[in-house]
MARBA-3410 file (N, C-alpha, C, O; in Angstrom, 1 decimal):
79
-76.1,122.2,57.1,-76.9,122.0,56.2,-76.4,120.7,56.2,-77.2,119.8,55.9 ~ -75.2,120.3,56.4,-74.5,118.6,55.9,-75.0,118.0,57.1,-75.1,116.8,57.0 ~ -75.4,118.3,58.4,-75.5,117.8,59.6,-76.9,117.0,59.2,-77.1,115.8,59.3 ~ -77.9,118.0,58.5,-79.3,117.7,58.4,-79.6,116.8,57.2,-80.7,116.3,57.0 ~ -78.3,116.7,56.5,-78.3,115.9,55.1,-77.7,114.6,55.6,-78.1,113.6,55.0
-76.9,114.4,56.3,-76.4,113.2,56.9,-77.1,112.7,57.7,-76.9,111.5,57.8 ~ -78.2,113.4,58.7,-78.7,112.4,59.6,-80.2,112.1,59.1,-81.0,112.5,60.0 ~ -80.6,111.5,58.1,-81.7,111.0,57.6,-81.9,110.4,57.0,-81.6,110.6,55.8 ~ -82.6,109.1,57.4,-82.5,107.8,57.0,-82.3,107.1,55.8,-81.5,106.3,55.3 ~ -83.5,107.7,55.2,-83.6,107.5,53.5,-83.5,109.2,52.7,-84.2,110.1,52.9
-82.5,109.1,52.1,-82.4,110.5,51.9,-83.2,110.9,50.3,-82.9,110.5,49.2 ~ -84.2,111.8,50.7,-85.4,112.0,49.6,-84.6,113.4,48.4,-83.9,114.3,48.9 ~ -84.8,113.4,47.4,-84.6,114.3,46.7,-85.0,115.8,46.8,-84.6,116.8,46.4 ~ -86.1,115.6,47.6,-87.0,117.0,47.5,-86.4,117.5,49.1,-86.3,118.7,49.4 ~ -86.1,116.6,50.0,-85.6,116.8,51.4,-84.3,117.3,50.9,-84.0,118.5,51.2
-83.5,116.9,50.3,-82.2,117.8,49.6,-82.4,118.7,49.2,-81.6,119.6,49.6 ~ -83.5,119.1,48.2,-83.6,120.2,48.0,-83.7,121.6,48.8,-83.2,122.7,48.6 ~ -84.4,121.0,49.6,-85.1,122.1,50.6,-83.9,122.4,51.9,-83.8,123.4,52.6 ~ -83.0,121.3,51.9,-81.9,121.1,52.8,-81.2,122.3,52.1,-80.8,123.3,52.9 ~ -80.9,122.3,50.9,-80.2,123.1,49.8,-80.6,124.7,49.7,-79.8,125.6,49.9
-82.0,124.8,49.4,-83.1,125.8,49.5,-82.8,126.8,51.1,-82.6,128.0,51.3 ~ -82.8,126.0,51.7,-82.7,126.7,53.6,-80.8,127.6,53.9,-80.3,128.5,54.6 ~ -80.2,126.7,52.8,-78.8,127.2,52.8,-78.7,128.6,52.1,-78.5,129.7,52.7 ~ -79.0,128.4,50.7,-79.1,128.9,50.1,-79.9,130.5,50.8,-79.3,131.5,50.4 ~ -81.2,130.8,51.7,-81.5,131.6,51.9,-80.7,132.2,52.6,-80.4,133.4,52.4
-80.2,131.5,53.8,-79.3,132.0,54.8,-78.1,132.7,54.1,-77.6,133.7,54.6 ~ -77.7,132.2,52.8,-76.9,133.2,52.4,-77.2,134.3,51.9,-76.4,135.2,52.0 ~ -78.5,134.6,51.0,-78.6,135.7,50.7,-79.1,136.5,51.7,-79.1,137.7,51.7 ~ -79.6,135.7,52.8,-80.0,137.1,53.7,-78.8,137.9,54.3,-78.9,139.1,54.5 ~ -77.9,137.4,54.6,-76.7,138.0,55.0,-75.7,138.7,54.0,-74.8,139.4,54.4
-76.0,138.4,52.5,-75.8,138.9,51.3,-76.2,140.2,50.9,-75.5,141.0,50.2 ~ -77.5,140.3,51.7,-78.5,141.4,51.4,-78.0,142.8,52.5,-77.9,144.0,52.3 ~ -77.9,141.9,53.7,-77.8,142.8,54.7,-76.1,143.9,54.4,-75.9,145.1,54.6 ~ -75.6,143.0,54.1,-74.1,143.2,53.8,-74.1,144.5,52.6,-73.4,145.5,52.7 ~ -75.0,144.2,51.6,-74.7,144.9,50.6,-75.6,146.4,50.9,-75.3,147.6,50.7
-76.8,146.0,51.4,-77.5,147.1,52.0,-76.2,148.4,53.1,-76.1,149.6,52.9 ~ -75.7,147.7,53.9,-74.6,148.4,55.1,-73.4,149.1,54.0,-73.1,150.3,54.1 ~ -72.8,148.3,53.0,-71.7,149.0,52.2,-72.2,150.2,51.3,-71.6,151.2,51.0 ~ -73.5,149.6,50.9,-73.7,150.3,49.7,-74.1,152.1,51.0,-73.6,153.2,50.9 ~ -75.1,151.8,51.8,-75.7,152.9,52.6,-74.8,154.2,53.3,-74.9,155.4,53.3
-73.9,153.1,53.6,-73.2,153.5,55.0,-71.7,153.6,54.8,-71.0,154.3,55.6 ~ -71.0,152.9,53.7,-69.7,153.1,53.4,-69.5,153.9,52.3,-68.6,154.8,52.4 ~ -70.2,153.7,51.1,-70.0,154.0,49.9,-70.9,155.6,49.5,-70.5,156.6,48.8 ~ -71.9,155.5,50.3,-72.9,156.4,50.2,-73.5,156.7,49.0,-73.5,157.8,48.4 ~ -74.2,155.4,48.6,-74.7,155.4,47.7,-75.7,154.8,48.0,-75.6,153.5,48.1
-77.3,155.5,48.0,-78.6,155.1,48.5,-79.2,153.8,47.9,-79.3,154.0,46.7 ~ -79.7,152.7,48.2,-79.9,151.9,47.6,-81.5,151.4,48.4,-81.7,150.9,49.5 ~ -82.4,151.7,47.7,-83.8,151.3,47.9,-84.5,150.2,48.3,-84.2,149.5,47.4 ~ -85.3,149.6,49.1,-85.6,148.4,49.1,-85.8,147.8,47.5,-85.4,146.6,47.4 ~ -86.3,148.4,46.6,-86.6,147.8,45.7,-85.6,147.1,44.9,-85.6,146.0,44.4
-84.5,148.1,44.8,-83.3,147.9,44.3,-82.7,146.8,44.6,-82.3,145.9,43.9 ~ -82.6,146.9,46.2,-81.9,146.0,46.8,-82.0,144.4,46.3,-81.1,143.5,46.1 ~ -83.8,144.4,46.2,-84.2,142.9,46.3,-84.0,143.0,44.8,-83.0,142.2,44.7 ~ -84.2,143.4,43.9,-84.0,143.2,42.3,-82.5,142.8,42.0,-82.3,141.9,41.3 ~ -81.3,143.6,42.6,-80.1,143.5,42.2,-79.9,142.6,43.2,-79.2,141.8,42.7
-80.1,142.2,44.2,-79.3,141.0,45.4,-80.0,139.9,45.2,-79.4,138.8,45.1 ~ -81.0,139.9,45.2,-82.1,138.9,44.8,-82.5,138.2,44.1,-82.0,137.1,44.1 ~ -83.9,138.7,43.0,-84.3,138.4,42.1,-83.6,138.0,40.9,-84.0,137.0,40.3 ~ -82.5,138.7,40.6,-81.9,138.4,39.2,-80.7,137.5,39.7,-79.9,137.4,38.8 ~ -80.4,136.9,40.6,-79.5,135.8,41.1,-80.3,134.6,41.4,-79.7,133.5,41.4
-81.5,134.5,41.7,-81.9,133.7,42.5,-82.4,132.5,41.7,-82.5,131.4,42.4 ~ -82.9,132.3,40.3,-83.2,131.4,39.4,-81.8,130.6,38.9,-81.9,129.4,38.6 ~ -80.7,131.3,38.9,-79.7,130.3,38.6,-79.1,129.7,39.7,-78.6,128.6,39.7 ~ -79.1,130.6,40.9,-78.8,129.6,42.1,-80.0,128.7,42.4,-79.7,127.9,43.3 ~ -81.0,128.6,42.0,-81.5,127.5,42.5,-81.1,126.6,42.0,-80.5,125.7,42.8
-81.3,126.3,40.3,-80.6,125.7,39.3,-79.4,124.6,39.5,-79.2,123.4,39.6 ~ -78.7,126.0,39.7,-77.3,125.4,40.1,-77.3,124.9,41.2,-77.2,123.6,41.3 ~ -77.3,125.8,42.6,-76.7,125.2,43.6,-78.1,124.1,44.4,-77.8,123.1,45.0 ~ -78.9,124.4,44.2,-79.8,123.1,44.8,-80.1,122.3,43.9,-80.6,121.3,44.5 ~ -80.2,122.1,42.3,-80.3,121.0,42.0,-78.9,120.2,41.5,-79.0,119.2,40.8
-78.0,120.6,41.7,-76.9,119.8,41.4,-76.4,119.5,42.8,-75.7,118.5,42.9 ~ -76.6,120.3,43.9,-76.6,119.3,44.9,-77.6,118.3,45.6,-77.3,117.7,46.6 ~ -78.4,118.2,45.2,-79.2,117.3,45.1,-78.8,115.5,44.3,-79.0,114.3,44.7 ~ -78.2,116.2,42.9,-77.4,115.0,42.9,-76.4,114.4,43.1,-76.2,113.2,42.9 ~ -75.3,115.4,43.6,-74.0,115.2,44.1,-74.3,114.5,45.7,-73.6,113.5,46.1
-75.3,115.0,46.6,-75.8,114.6,47.6,-75.9,113.2,47.7,-75.5,112.4,48.5 ~ -76.6,112.8,46.3,-77.1,111.4,46.4,-75.7,110.3,45.8,-75.5,109.2,46.4 ~ -75.0,110.8,45.0,-73.5,110.2,44.6,-72.7,109.8,45.8,-72.1,108.7,46.0 ~ -72.9,111.1,46.8,-71.6,110.9,47.6,-72.5,109.9,48.8,-71.9,109.4,49.7
END
């Protein structure tokens, strides 16, 4: 993500927002896969796909979008 944000000539805020959103999506995909594997195979608590999405993504995503992507725009513009 840093490579993408450093190699654009005019840094637009929406472009930085989508770069941060892409990075957040990668983290969420890896985190959901990890949560599913640990829950189902290590501690033997079956997790449905709805519970996985609800507790692993839907409840946490709005705060992450605001803090991570929103503040990432302003800190990227200032640096």
